[in-house]
C-alpha positions as CSV (number, residue, x, y, z in Angstrom):
1,M,0.0,0.0,0.0
2,P,1.3,3.5,-0.7
3,T,1.0,4.5,2.9
4,E,3.5,1.9,3.9
5,T,6.3,3.1,1.6
6,P,7.4,6.1,3.6
7,A,7.6,3.9,6.8
8,A,9.7,1.4,4.9
9,R,12.0,4.2,3.8
10,R,12.3,5.5,7.4
11,T,13.6,2.1,8.6
12,R,16.5,2.4,6.1
13,L,17.5,5.9,7.1
14,T,21.0,5.5,8.3
15,P,22.7,7.7,10.9
16,E,24.9,9.0,8.0
17,R,21.8,9.9,6.0
18,E,20.2,11.6,9.0
19,Q,23.4,13.7,9.5
20,E,23.3,14.7,5.8
21,L,19.7,15.8,6.2
22,Y,20.5,17.8,9.3
23,E,23.4,19.5,7.5
24,A,21.1,20.4,4.6
25,V,18.5,21.9,6.9
26,V,21.2,24.1,8.6
27,E,22.5,25.2,5.2
28,L,18.9,26.1,4.1
29,L,18.5,28.1,7.3
30,R,21.7,30.0,6.5
31,E,20.4,30.7,3.0
32,V,16.8,31.8,3.7
33,G,16.2,32.1,7.5
34,Y,13.7,30.3,9.6
35,E,10.5,32.1,8.4
36,A,11.2,31.4,4.7
37,L,12.3,27.8,5.3
38,T,9.6,25.3,4.3
39,M,9.3,21.5,4.7
40,D,8.8,21.4,0.9
41,A,12.2,23.0,0.5
42,V,13.8,20.6,2.9
43,A,12.2,17.6,1.2
44,A,13.5,18.8,-2.2
45,R,17.0,19.6,-1.0
46,T,17.3,16.3,0.8
47,R,15.4,14.1,-1.7
48,S,13.1,13.1,1.1
49,S,9.4,12.5,1.3
50,K,7.6,15.4,3.2
51,A,5.5,12.8,4.9
52,T,8.6,11.1,6.2
53,L,9.9,14.4,7.5
54,Y,6.7,15.1,9.4
55,R,6.5,11.6,10.8
56,Q,10.0,11.7,12.1
57,W,10.3,15.3,13.3
58,K,6.6,16.3,13.7
59,G,7.1,19.7,12.2
60,K,9.5,22.5,11.1
61,P,10.3,23.7,14.7
62,E,11.4,20.2,15.8
63,L,13.4,19.5,12.7
64,V,15.2,22.8,12.9
65,A,16.0,22.5,16.6
66,T,17.3,18.9,16.1
67,A,19.4,19.8,13.1
68,L,21.0,22.7,15.0
69,R,21.8,20.3,17.9
70,Q,23.2,17.6,15.6
71,C,25.4,20.1,13.7
72,K,27.1,21.7,16.7
73,P,30.8,21.6,16.4
74,V,31.2,20.0,19.8
75,S,29.2,19.5,23.0
76,A,30.6,20.9,26.2
77,A,30.2,17.6,27.9
78,T,32.6,15.8,25.5
79,I,35.4,18.1,26.5
80,D,37.6,17.0,29.4
81,T,41.0,18.6,29.7
82,G,41.3,17.9,33.4
83,S,40.3,21.4,34.6
84,L,37.2,23.5,34.3
85,A,39.2,26.5,33.0
86,G,40.9,24.3,30.4
87,D,37.5,22.9,29.4
88,L,36.1,26.4,28.9
89,H,39.1,27.6,26.8
90,E,38.9,24.4,24.7
91,L,35.2,25.0,24.1
92,V,36.1,28.4,22.7
93,R,38.8,26.8,20.5
94,A,36.4,24.1,19.3
95,H,33.8,26.8,18.2
96,D,36.4,28.8,16.2
97,T,35.2,27.7,12.8
98,N,33.9,29.5,9.7
99,E,30.5,27.8,10.2
100,T,30.3,29.1,13.8
101,K,31.0,32.6,12.7
102,R,28.3,32.3,10.0
103,D,25.9,30.9,12.5
104,Q,26.1,33.9,14.9
105,Q,23.8,35.8,12.6
106,L,21.6,32.8,12.1
107,M,21.2,32.3,15.8
108,R,20.2,35.9,16.3
109,G,17.6,35.5,13.7
110,L,16.3,32.3,15.3
111,A,16.2,33.9,18.7
112,H,14.0,36.7,17.2
113,A,11.8,34.1,15.5
114,A,11.4,32.1,18.6
115,F,9.9,35.0,20.5
116,Q,7.3,35.3,17.7
117,N,6.6,31.6,17.4
118,E,5.7,29.6,20.5
119,D,6.2,26.2,18.8
120,L,9.8,27.1,17.8
121,F,10.5,28.5,21.2
122,R,9.4,25.3,22.8
123,A,11.3,23.1,20.4
124,L,14.5,25.1,20.8
125,R,14.2,24.9,24.6
126,E,13.5,21.2,24.6
127,L,15.9,20.0,21.9
128,L,18.7,22.5,21.9
129,V,18.9,24.6,25.0
130,E,18.2,22.0,27.7
131,P,20.7,19.5,26.3
132,E,23.3,22.3,26.2
133,L,22.5,23.3,29.8
134,E,23.0,19.7,30.9
135,S,26.4,19.7,29.1
136,F,27.4,22.6,31.3
137,R,26.1,20.9,34.4
138,T,28.4,18.0,33.4
139,L,31.4,20.3,33.3
140,V,30.5,21.7,36.7
141,R,30.0,18.2,38.2
142,R,33.3,17.0,37.0
143,A,35.0,20.1,38.5
144,V,33.3,19.5,41.8
145,D,34.4,15.8,41.7
146,R,38.0,16.8,41.0
147,G,37.8,19.1,44.0
148,E,38.6,22.3,42.1
149,L,35.1,23.8,42.6
150,A,33.0,23.8,45.7
151,A,29.6,22.0,45.3
152,D,27.8,25.1,46.7
153,N,29.7,27.6,44.5
154,P,27.0,30.2,43.8
155,A,28.5,31.3,40.4
156,S,28.5,27.8,38.9
157,E,24.7,27.9,38.4
158,F,25.2,31.0,36.1
159,L,28.0,29.5,34.0
160,P,25.9,29.3,30.8
161,H,24.4,32.8,31.5
162,M,27.9,34.3,31.8
163,L,29.1,32.6,28.6
164,F,26.1,33.4,26.4
165,G,25.5,36.7,28.0
166,G,29.0,37.9,27.3
167,A,28.7,36.9,23.6
168,F,25.4,38.6,23.1
169,A,26.4,41.7,25.1
170,R,29.4,42.4,22.8
171,S,27.1,42.4,19.8
172,V,24.8,44.9,21.5
173,I,27.3,47.1,23.2
174,E,30.1,47.1,20.6
175,G,28.2,46.2,17.5
176,V,30.6,43.4,16.6
177,D,30.4,39.6,17.1
178,P,32.6,38.0,19.6
179,D,35.8,36.4,18.3
180,P,38.1,33.8,19.9
181,E,40.5,36.5,21.2
182,Y,37.6,38.3,22.9
183,N,36.1,35.0,24.2
184,H,39.4,33.9,25.8
185,R,39.9,37.3,27.4
186,Y,36.4,37.2,28.7
187,L,36.9,33.8,30.2
188,D,40.1,34.9,32.0
189,A,38.7,38.3,33.2
190,V,35.1,37.4,34.1
191,V,34.1,33.7,34.1
192,I,37.1,32.0,35.7
193,P,37.5,34.6,38.5
194,A,33.7,34.5,39.2
195,L,34.0,30.7,39.7
196,G,37.0,31.2,42.0
197,L,39.4,29.3,39.7
198,S,43.0,30.1,39.3
């Protein structure tokens, strides 16, 4: 029956094929932005059935949020240099890519769209933001386990706020995107002292 064909195709969707699809979605986002992105365009770009896309990812917000998560250069939780300060500096180095620089504008546009679109806001929170926050909690737990950070350190709760806030603040205050040199200086001058690390 025709209705069984997309399901059969879904069972053959390999992890490699999924990653290709996620990368195509992010590339489309860079080209046209969230509002102009359509599931029809994703289906055409990825040679997929639109029905398969909806069945797997429910809708555009979920697909976009998942694609952004899967195409991140690195997760904070996968970095372990042996110190929290080292982990944070390595995180900056890992994000120093041409794609990351291109995506700063994309993420600003998505943030604006999310405040206009409740479904996108919810999907980004659930599929992108919460996993990223858990990654930072992992960094903090490891630092506590190593004995370099007190379990009740009041600043550790605000680690993601300091990092993301510093990045967005530079765009607003100085009118330029943060670069690696700025990010490393910000870590050394603000984040690491606030955590009481040497």
